[in-house]
NUZA-365508 format. One record per residue (C-alpha): y, z, x; residue in one letter; residue number from 0. Coordinates in steps of 0.1 Angstrom, whole numbers, plus 5000, padded with zeros to 4 digits. Example, Ala and Ser with C-alpha at 12.3 -4.5 7.8 and 13.67 -1.06 7.14 Angstrom:
% NUZA-365508
<atom <4955,5078,5123>,'A',0>
<atom <4989,5071,5137>,'S',1>
% end
This chain:
% NUZA-365508
<atom <1678,7068,1273>,'M',0>
<atom <1680,7082,1310>,'E',1>
<atom <1715,7071,1313>,'K',2>
<atom <1727,7085,1282>,'D',3>
<atom <1715,7121,1291>,'S',4>
<atom <1733,7119,1323>,'E',5>
<atom <1769,7113,1307>,'I',6>
<atom <1789,7145,1301>,'R',7>
<atom <1807,7149,1271>,'V',8>
<atom <1839,7157,1287>,'E',9>
<atom <1834,7124,1304>,'D',10>
<atom <1835,7104,1273>,'I',11>
<atom <1868,7083,1272>,'R',12>
<atom <1886,7086,1242>,'M',13>
<atom <1879,7046,1237>,'E',14>
<atom <1844,7053,1231>,'S',15>
<atom <1852,7079,1213>,'K',16>
<atom <1877,7054,1186>,'V',17>
<atom <1845,7030,1191>,'K',18>
<atom <1821,7053,1178>,'F',19>
<atom <1840,7060,1150>,'F',20>
<atom <1857,7023,1134>,'I',21>
<atom <1826,7008,1148>,'Y',22>
<atom <1805,7027,1126>,'S',23>
<atom <1827,7028,1095>,'L',24>
<atom <1825,6989,1094>,'V',25>
<atom <1790,6986,1099>,'G',26>
<atom <1784,7015,1069>,'V',27>
<atom <1812,6999,1046>,'F',28>
<atom <1798,6962,1054>,'M',29>
<atom <1759,6979,1043>,'F',30>
<atom <1760,7008,1020>,'F',31>
<atom <1795,7011,1002>,'I',32>
<atom <1798,6990,0964>,'P',33>
<atom <1829,6972,0961>,'V',34>
<atom <1835,6955,0927>,'T',35>
<atom <1852,6921,0930>,'I',36>
<atom <1855,6899,0904>,'G',37>
<atom <1836,6919,0879>,'G',38>
<atom <1805,6926,0904>,'R',39>
<atom <1796,6955,0921>,'S',40>
<atom <1776,6954,0950>,'T',41>
<atom <1781,6962,0987>,'I',42>
<atom <1801,6941,1006>,'P',43>
<atom <1778,6917,1025>,'L',44>
<atom <1765,6910,0998>,'D',45>
<atom <1795,6895,0983>,'H',46>
<atom <1798,6876,1017>,'I',47>
<atom <1764,6862,1010>,'V',48>
<atom <1774,6852,0974>,'G',49>
<atom <1811,6842,0985>,'Y',50>
<atom <1792,6818,1012>,'I',51>
<atom <1764,6801,0986>,'S',52>
<atom <1791,6796,0962>,'K',53>
<atom <1817,6777,0987>,'H',54>
<atom <1790,6758,1008>,'L',55>
<atom <1776,6750,0972>,'G',56>
<atom <1753,6720,0972>,'G',57>
<atom <1748,6723,1012>,'L',58>
<atom <1731,6759,1013>,'T',59>
<atom <1697,6738,1004>,'P',60>
<atom <1699,6718,1034>,'Y',61>
<atom <1710,6749,1056>,'Y',62>
<atom <1676,6766,1047>,'A',63>
<atom <1662,6730,1051>,'F',64>
<atom <1671,6729,1089>,'I',65>
<atom <1659,6767,1095>,'V',66>
<atom <1626,6759,1075>,'I',67>
<atom <1619,6727,1103>,'V',68>
<atom <1631,6749,1132>,'A',69>
<atom <1607,6779,1120>,'G',70>
<atom <1577,6753,1117>,'A',71>
<atom <1584,6738,1152>,'V',72>
<atom <1592,6766,1176>,'L',73>
<atom <1560,6779,1171>,'P',74>
<atom <1545,6748,1187>,'F',75>
<atom <1576,6746,1215>,'R',76>
<atom <1568,6776,1231>,'D',77>
<atom <1533,6777,1227>,'G',78>
<atom <1525,6806,1205>,'S',79>
<atom <1508,6786,1176>,'W',80>
<atom <1478,6791,1200>,'R',81>
<atom <1480,6828,1208>,'E',82>
<atom <1458,6841,1186>,'D',83>
<atom <1443,6833,1151>,'R',84>
<atom <1466,6848,1130>,'I',85>
<atom <1493,6827,1150>,'K',86>
<atom <1477,6800,1147>,'T',87>
<atom <1471,6802,1108>,'L',88>
<atom <1508,6813,1105>,'F',89>
<atom <1522,6781,1124>,'S',90>
<atom <1500,6756,1095>,'I',91>
<atom <1517,6775,1071>,'F',92>
<atom <1551,6770,1083>,'K',93>
<atom <1542,6734,1092>,'V',94>
<atom <1534,6738,1050>,'A',95>
<atom <1563,6754,1043>,'G',96>
<atom <1583,6719,1054>,'V',97>
<atom <1560,6702,1034>,'G',98>
<atom <1568,6723,1000>,'V',99>
<atom <1608,6721,1016>,'A',100>
<atom <1610,6683,1010>,'V',101>
<atom <1592,6685,0979>,'M',102>
<atom <1618,6713,0965>,'A',103>
<atom <1653,6688,0976>,'L',104>
<atom <1637,6652,0967>,'T',105>
<atom <1621,6667,0932>,'E',106>
<atom <1592,6645,0941>,'V',107>
<atom <1557,6664,0938>,'G',108>
<atom <1531,6674,0912>,'P',109>
<atom <1550,6684,0876>,'A',110>
<atom <1532,6717,0874>,'F',111>
<atom <1543,6727,0910>,'L',112>
<atom <1589,6722,0898>,'F',113>
<atom <1579,6743,0864>,'E',114>
<atom <1601,6773,0867>,'R',115>
<atom <1585,6803,0884>,'D',116>
<atom <1573,6783,0909>,'M',117>
<atom <1587,6760,0937>,'V',118>
<atom <1625,6767,0921>,'P',119>
<atom <1620,6800,0922>,'F',120>
<atom <1607,6799,0955>,'L',121>
<atom <1634,6779,0974>,'Y',122>
<atom <1665,6789,0950>,'D',123>
<atom <1660,6824,0944>,'K',124>
<atom <1646,6839,0980>,'L',125>
<atom <1647,6811,1003>,'V',126>
<atom <1679,6804,1004>,'I',127>
<atom <1695,6842,1002>,'S',128>
<atom <1674,6853,1029>,'V',129>
<atom <1685,6822,1051>,'G',130>
<atom <1720,6834,1046>,'I',131>
<atom <1714,6873,1044>,'I',132>
<atom <1693,6875,1072>,'V',133>
<atom <1715,6862,1103>,'P',134>
<atom <1749,6873,1089>,'L',135>
<atom <1732,6908,1085>,'G',136>
<atom <1728,6909,1123>,'A',137>
<atom <1760,6902,1129>,'V',138>
<atom <1769,6932,1108>,'F',139>
<atom <1741,6951,1121>,'L',140>
<atom <1761,6951,1159>,'S',141>
<atom <1786,6979,1140>,'F',142>
<atom <1761,6995,1124>,'L',143>
<atom <1732,7003,1152>,'V',144>
<atom <1749,6996,1185>,'G',145>
<atom <1774,7021,1188>,'Y',146>
<atom <1762,7053,1183>,'G',147>
<atom <1755,7055,1147>,'L',148>
<atom <1715,7054,1144>,'L',149>
<atom <1719,7084,1173>,'E',150>
<atom <1742,7104,1153>,'F',151>
<atom <1718,7099,1122>,'I',152>
<atom <1686,7103,1144>,'G',153>
<atom <1698,7142,1151>,'V',154>
<atom <1713,7148,1118>,'I',155>
<atom <1682,7137,1099>,'M',156>
<atom <1655,7148,1126>,'E',157>
<atom <1643,7180,1109>,'P',158>
<atom <1638,7160,1076>,'V',159>
<atom <1618,7131,1092>,'M',160>
<atom <1596,7140,1114>,'K',161>
<atom <1577,7169,1093>,'P',162>
<atom <1575,7143,1059>,'I',163>
<atom <1572,7111,1074>,'W',164>
<atom <1564,7111,1114>,'R',165>
<atom <1593,7094,1124>,'T',166>
<atom <1624,7099,1145>,'P',167>
<atom <1657,7110,1121>,'G',168>
<atom <1673,7076,1129>,'R',169>
<atom <1645,7057,1109>,'S',170>
<atom <1667,7074,1078>,'A',171>
<atom <1688,7044,1084>,'I',172>
<atom <1663,7013,1085>,'D',173>
<atom <1654,7034,1045>,'A',174>
<atom <1685,7031,1037>,'V',175>
<atom <1695,6993,1048>,'A',176>
<atom <1662,6982,1030>,'S',177>
<atom <1671,7000,0996>,'F',178>
<atom <1706,6992,1000>,'V',179>
<atom <1703,6961,1020>,'G',180>
<atom <1671,6937,1022>,'S',181>
<atom <1642,6947,1036>,'Y',182>
<atom <1644,6920,1061>,'S',183>
<atom <1677,6937,1075>,'I',184>
<atom <1653,6971,1077>,'G',185>
<atom <1630,6951,1096>,'L',186>
<atom <1653,6938,1119>,'L',187>
<atom <1665,6971,1126>,'I',188>
<atom <1628,6987,1130>,'T',189>
<atom <1624,6956,1150>,'N',190>
<atom <1653,6957,1176>,'R',191>
<atom <1653,6994,1180>,'V',192>
<atom <1615,6996,1185>,'Y',193>
<atom <1621,6965,1216>,'R',194>
<atom <1649,6991,1232>,'E',195>
<atom <1622,7016,1231>,'G',196>
<atom <1636,7042,1207>,'K',197>
<atom <1607,7040,1181>,'Y',198>
<atom <1570,7042,1195>,'T',199>
<atom <1545,7017,1180>,'A',200>
<atom <1532,7043,1153>,'K',201>
<atom <1567,7047,1142>,'E',202>
<atom <1574,7016,1142>,'A',203>
<atom <1543,7006,1119>,'C',204>
<atom <1553,7034,1095>,'I',205>
<atom <1586,7021,1094>,'I',206>
<atom <1578,6983,1087>,'A',207>
<atom <1552,6992,1061>,'T',208>
<atom <1566,7026,1039>,'G',209>
<atom <1600,7024,1044>,'F',210>
<atom <1611,6983,1040>,'S',211>
<atom <1607,6980,1008>,'T',212>
<atom <1632,6949,0988>,'V',213>
<atom <1668,6956,0978>,'S',214>
<atom <1680,6978,0950>,'A',215>
<atom <1696,6944,0939>,'T',216>
<atom <1661,6930,0941>,'F',217>
<atom <1655,6960,0916>,'M',218>
<atom <1677,6951,0892>,'I',219>
<atom <1660,6917,0886>,'I',220>
<atom <1625,6934,0881>,'V',221>
<atom <1644,6963,0860>,'A',222>
<atom <1660,6933,0837>,'K',223>
<atom <1627,6912,0832>,'T',224>
<atom <1606,6945,0822>,'L',225>
<atom <1633,6955,0801>,'G',226>
<atom <1638,6991,0818>,'L',227>
<atom <1677,6987,0820>,'M',228>
<atom <1684,7010,0798>,'E',229>
<atom <1666,7039,0817>,'I',230>
<atom <1678,7019,0849>,'W',231>
<atom <1688,7056,0871>,'N',232>
<atom <1653,7072,0858>,'F',233>
<atom <1639,7041,0872>,'Y',234>
<atom <1661,7034,0901>,'F',235>
<atom <1658,7071,0913>,'W',236>
<atom <1620,7075,0911>,'S',237>
<atom <1606,7046,0916>,'T',238>
<atom <1629,7058,0951>,'L',239>
<atom <1612,7089,0951>,'I',240>
<atom <1577,7078,0944>,'I',241>
<atom <1581,7049,0974>,'T',242>
<atom <1587,7072,1002>,'F',243>
<atom <1564,7100,0987>,'G',244>
<atom <1536,7076,0989>,'V',245>
<atom <1552,7068,1025>,'T',246>
<atom <1546,7105,1037>,'A',247>
<atom <1508,7102,1024>,'I',248>
<atom <1502,7069,1042>,'T',249>
<atom <1512,7085,1078>,'V',250>
<atom <1484,7107,1074>,'R',251>
<atom <1456,7084,1067>,'V',252>
<atom <1437,7056,1089>,'Y',253>
<atom <1453,7031,1095>,'P',254>
<atom <1487,7042,1103>,'L',255>
<atom <1478,7077,1115>,'A',256>
<atom <1456,7055,1144>,'S',257>
<atom <1486,7041,1157>,'K',258>
<atom <1491,7048,1196>,'E',259>
<atom <1525,7070,1204>,'E',260>
<atom <1532,7041,1231>,'V',261>
<atom <1571,7028,1231>,'T',262>
<atom <1573,6987,1234>,'Y',263>
<atom <1574,6995,1274>,'D',264>
<atom <1539,7009,1272>,'G',265>
<atom <1551,7045,1278>,'R',266>
<atom <1538,7073,1260>,'R',267>
<atom <1554,7095,1241>,'V',268>
<atom <1546,7135,1236>,'E',269>
<atom <1555,7155,1205>,'A',270>
<atom <1581,7180,1216>,'G',271>
<atom <1601,7205,1196>,'S',272>
<atom <1632,7193,1204>,'G',273>
<atom <1665,7199,1215>,'E',274>
<atom <1678,7232,1204>,'G',275>
<atom <1714,7241,1195>,'G',276>
<atom <1739,7229,1173>,'N',277>
<atom <1727,7203,1154>,'I',278>
<atom <1761,7187,1143>,'L',279>
<atom <1773,7191,1179>,'A',280>
<atom <1744,7179,1195>,'R',281>
<atom <1745,7148,1173>,'A',282>
<atom <1784,7134,1179>,'W',283>
<atom <1772,7142,1213>,'R',284>
<atom <1745,7116,1211>,'E',285>
<atom <1770,7094,1192>,'G',286>
<atom <1795,7094,1220>,'F',287>
<atom <1772,7094,1246>,'R',288>
<atom <1759,7057,1233>,'S',289>
<atom <1793,7047,1225>,'A',290>
<atom <1801,7052,1260>,'E',291>
<atom <1771,7028,1278>,'V',292>
<atom <1769,7006,1249>,'S',293>
<atom <1774,6967,1255>,'A',294>
<atom <1803,6949,1245>,'P',295>
<atom <1808,6937,1208>,'L',296>
<atom <1810,6902,1213>,'K',297>
<atom <1777,6907,1238>,'R',298>
<atom <1759,6922,1209>,'N',299>
<atom <1768,6903,1180>,'I',300>
<atom <1756,6871,1205>,'G',301>
<atom <1720,6892,1210>,'E',302>
<atom <1716,6900,1173>,'N',303>
<atom <1730,6867,1152>,'L',304>
<atom <1699,6850,1178>,'R',305>
<atom <1674,6878,1168>,'D',306>
<atom <1681,6869,1130>,'G',307>
<atom <1687,6834,1131>,'L',308>
<atom <1650,6840,1151>,'K',309>
<atom <1637,6858,1120>,'M',310>
<atom <1648,6838,1096>,'A',311>
<atom <1634,6805,1111>,'C',312>
<atom <1598,6829,1113>,'G',313>
<atom <1601,6838,1078>,'I',314>
<atom <1613,6808,1056>,'L',315>
<atom <1585,6783,1060>,'P',316>
<atom <1561,6809,1051>,'T',317>
<atom <1582,6821,1026>,'I',318>
<atom <1576,6787,1008>,'L',319>
<atom <1543,6784,1014>,'S',320>
<atom <1521,6812,1017>,'V',321>
<atom <1545,6822,0983>,'G',322>
<atom <1534,6789,0966>,'L',323>
<atom <1499,6796,0970>,'L',324>
<atom <1504,6827,0954>,'G',325>
<atom <1516,6822,0927>,'L',326>
<atom <1489,6787,0925>,'I',327>
<atom <1460,6817,0930>,'L',328>
<atom <1476,6837,0903>,'A',329>
<atom <1484,6809,0876>,'K',330>
<atom <1455,6792,0880>,'Y',331>
<atom <1423,6808,0891>,'T',332>
<atom <1405,6844,0887>,'P',333>
<atom <1411,6854,0923>,'L',334>
<atom <1434,6882,0907>,'F',335>
<atom <1418,6889,0879>,'D',336>
<atom <1390,6895,0899>,'I',337>
<atom <1409,6915,0927>,'L',338>
<atom <1423,6938,0898>,'A',339>
<atom <1390,6959,0895>,'Y',340>
<atom <1401,6975,0929>,'I',341>
<atom <1430,6992,0905>,'F',342>
<atom <1411,6992,0868>,'Y',343>
<atom <1401,7025,0875>,'P',344>
<atom <1429,7043,0883>,'F',345>
<atom <1452,7024,0856>,'T',346>
<atom <1420,7039,0833>,'L',347>
<atom <1419,7074,0848>,'L',348>
<atom <1457,7074,0843>,'M',349>
<atom <1455,7065,0812>,'K',350>
<atom <1478,7036,0809>,'L',351>
<atom <1481,7015,0774>,'P',352>
<atom <1469,6984,0791>,'E',353>
<atom <1448,6995,0821>,'P',354>
<atom <1438,6961,0833>,'M',355>
<atom <1466,6946,0824>,'L',356>
<atom <1486,6971,0846>,'A',357>
<atom <1452,6966,0870>,'A',358>
<atom <1458,6924,0871>,'K',359>
<atom <1496,6928,0874>,'A',360>
<atom <1492,6957,0904>,'S',361>
<atom <1469,6928,0921>,'S',362>
<atom <1491,6901,0924>,'V',363>
<atom <1521,6918,0937>,'E',364>
<atom <1505,6908,0969>,'I',365>
<atom <1515,6873,0963>,'A',366>
<atom <1553,6880,0955>,'E',367>
<atom <1564,6908,0942>,'M',368>
<atom <1582,6898,0916>,'F',369>
<atom <1552,6883,0896>,'L',370>
<atom <1539,6916,0884>,'P',371>
<atom <1569,6917,0862>,'A',372>
<atom <1563,6888,0843>,'L',373>
<atom <1525,6894,0838>,'L',374>
<atom <1537,6929,0820>,'A',375>
<atom <1570,6919,0802>,'K',376>
<atom <1554,6926,0773>,'G',377>
<atom <1537,6955,0776>,'A',378>
<atom <1543,6988,0770>,'S',379>
<atom <1569,7009,0783>,'L',380>
<atom <1543,7031,0800>,'I',381>
<atom <1529,7002,0813>,'T',382>
<atom <1556,6981,0823>,'R',383>
<atom <1572,7010,0840>,'Y',384>
<atom <1541,7021,0863>,'V',385>
<atom <1539,6981,0868>,'V',386>
<atom <1580,6982,0879>,'G',387>
<atom <1574,7007,0901>,'V',388>
<atom <1545,6993,0921>,'V',389>
<atom <1566,6959,0922>,'S',390>
<atom <1589,6983,0943>,'I',391>
<atom <1562,7007,0964>,'S',392>
<atom <1536,6990,0972>,'A',393>
<atom <1564,6969,0996>,'I',394>
<atom <1538,6946,1011>,'L',395>
<atom <1534,6910,0998>,'F',396>
<atom <1525,6873,1011>,'F',397>
<atom <1553,6856,1002>,'S',398>
<atom <1581,6871,1024>,'A',399>
<atom <1575,6912,1040>,'V',400>
<atom <1545,6900,1053>,'I',401>
<atom <1554,6869,1072>,'P',402>
<atom <1588,6886,1081>,'C',403>
<atom <1565,6918,1099>,'I',404>
<atom <1543,6893,1114>,'V',405>
<atom <1570,6875,1131>,'S',406>
<atom <1584,6910,1149>,'T',407>
<atom <1568,6927,1181>,'D',408>
<atom <1559,6953,1161>,'I',409>
<atom <1517,6962,1159>,'P',410>
<atom <1509,6954,1129>,'L',411>
<atom <1472,6931,1120>,'K',412>
<atom <1475,6913,1083>,'I',413>
<atom <1438,6937,1079>,'R',414>
<atom <1460,6970,1087>,'D',415>
<atom <1486,6957,1060>,'M',416>
<atom <1460,6948,1038>,'L',417>
<atom <1447,6987,1038>,'I',418>
<atom <1483,7001,1038>,'V',419>
<atom <1486,6978,1003>,'W',420>
<atom <1457,6993,0988>,'V',421>
<atom <1464,7026,0998>,'Q',422>
<atom <1500,7023,0986>,'R',423>
<atom <1492,7007,0950>,'T',424>
<atom <1466,7032,0940>,'I',425>
<atom <1491,7059,0949>,'L',426>
<atom <1514,7046,0932>,'T',427>
<atom <1495,7037,0901>,'I',428>
<atom <1485,7076,0901>,'I',429>
<atom <1518,7091,0908>,'I',430>
<atom <1538,7067,0887>,'A',431>
<atom <1513,7074,0856>,'G',432>
<atom <1516,7107,0859>,'G',433>
<atom <1556,7107,0859>,'V',434>
<atom <1553,7082,0829>,'A',435>
<atom <1538,7105,0808>,'H',436>
<atom <1555,7132,0816>,'A',437>
<atom <1589,7123,0809>,'F',438>
<atom <1585,7087,0788>,'L',439>
% end
């Protein structure tokens, strides 16, 4: 950071300015610009993932299996499994994930596990796609975060992000990456920037629990299941606003409010008034400076690909094992019926037509974010809408996001995430319930 500030704008080479524009445009295009190919409109990264999945055909399940096995072996090879109880527990779950993967590939196991919404759903719809998109997305992150765009957006968004969400302006790109791309991509960005010392521990925790929600693509699946596609634009934009509105509240209460303002390397950061002057001119200056001191593209791609593969190894086994456990508990035990009583007073308070159904659907989100839609698909429009918003806005769930956060360096405990999940779910029920009664 000090090295950046020593470089004067007039000393920055034209080559670095061109690099800033070209590489940043490539990153923006890959992650944020929808393109229609073969009648399907989505971002280029998603098209590439779809192309790979289609043309590799039967190889993708085996690729995912190799990643899962590697993810189960790594904690025991590097000794991280014994660092603390949580890592020991998740290391065991990773080994269990290998067993589930073997069942998925061989189709050998108890019949109830092969129902459509059990192992086949987890392996085919989640594991394979996440296993491809995380390493591939990491490659293109080299363009998005390595050559000044992060610093440029950081200066532009600082006046908005700091007062509302208590995070730097550059965190806006994490939020957009999650909504347009994937929560795993958002977390990959967050972890990378935190390790570089550009986020404090508190900021990284806020971003991980407040911005890293599922993508717009997954929102479409939820909307289709709940019969909300007729009000898609209303559902999408209101969910986006509610999600980030809830985040603005949770950052001001325990546990997020108590997190330390220290960087990854232990430096304490004090809140300052910021640099004055013309914001746009300062944004260009910071972007160019970052491009001037950036590493070669080949090295950045290599480092990001390594990080992406490491993250994929960390989350794929737990998506299978923890996700399957959550599905079994939801379907065959009363656990989530009991947990629903945490939210029942609030669904009752908001006068939702089916308050207990909405409460149970909200509680089961902690296992897998798609489960609430399955439970509430036959409910009234208001209940379906609220459940649909909760699925996205609650953010944290054990089949993917929580293991993903655990696999990063972000200092969040399971207890912290559970508290934040309860807070987010209650706040979302209240706000989405009010919106539903006002507009539906």
